[in-house]
C-alpha positions in Angstrom: 192.8 175.8 53.7 193.4 179.6 54.4 190.9 181.9 52.8 193.5 183.6 50.7 193.9 180.5 48.5 190.8 181.6 46.7 190.7 185.3 45.9 188.0 185.1 43.3 184.9 183.7 45.1 183.2 186.9 45.8 183.6 188.2 42.3 182.1 184.9 40.9 179.1 185.1 43.2 178.7 188.7 42.3 178.7 188.3 38.4 176.7 185.4 38.8 173.8 187.4 40.8 173.9 190.2 38.4 173.4 187.7 35.6 170.4 186.6 37.5 171.8 182.8 37.3 171.6 180.1 40.3 174.9 178.3 41.0 173.2 175.2 39.4 172.9 177.2 35.9 176.4 178.7 36.1 177.6 174.8 36.8 175.7 173.7 33.8 177.1 176.6 31.5 180.7 175.5 32.6 179.9 171.9 31.9 178.6 172.9 28.4 182.0 174.6 27.9 183.7 171.4 28.8 184.6 172.1 32.4 183.1 169.5 35.0 181.4 171.5 37.8 178.9 171.0 39.9 176.7 173.4 42.0 178.7 172.3 45.3 181.9 173.3 43.5 180.3 176.6 42.7 179.2 177.3 46.2 182.8 176.2 47.6 184.3 178.6 45.3 181.9 181.4 46.1 182.3 181.0 49.8 186.2 180.5 49.6 186.1 177.1 51.1 188.0 175.7 47.9 191.0 176.8 45.9 190.1 177.3 42.3 192.7 176.2 39.5 193.7 178.3 36.7 192.0 176.5 34.3 188.6 176.5 36.3 189.3 180.3 36.6 189.4 180.6 32.8 186.4 178.6 32.4 184.3 180.9 35.1 185.4 183.9 32.9 184.3 182.5 29.7 180.9 181.1 31.2 180.4 184.5 33.1 181.4 186.5 30.1 183.9 188.7 31.9 187.6 188.9 31.3 189.8 187.3 33.6 191.1 190.7 35.3 187.3 191.4 36.3 187.6 188.0 38.5 190.2 189.3 40.5 189.8 191.9 43.3 191.0 195.5 42.5 192.4 195.7 45.6 194.7 192.8 45.4 198.0 193.2 47.5 200.9 191.1 47.1 202.5 190.3 50.4 205.5 188.4 49.1 208.7 189.7 47.3 208.8 189.8 43.7 212.2 188.8 42.0 213.4 191.0 39.6 
């Protein structure tokens, strides 16, 4: 899978680290919110080995207590034409 299929992984790791949480703890918080997640899934998201669904992105934002926008890189550049 191409690395650009997951652009939030680094920010997930950053916010998790800033909160002082382990990957296991973040996975548990997401499970309490109703989203099945394991430590391995969190690790694969953070290292960008896995794509992330829109649903899981919403749960990650809720668990980390950040906005959806904060999960996405500030320097996000779109490399495809946009229909008008």
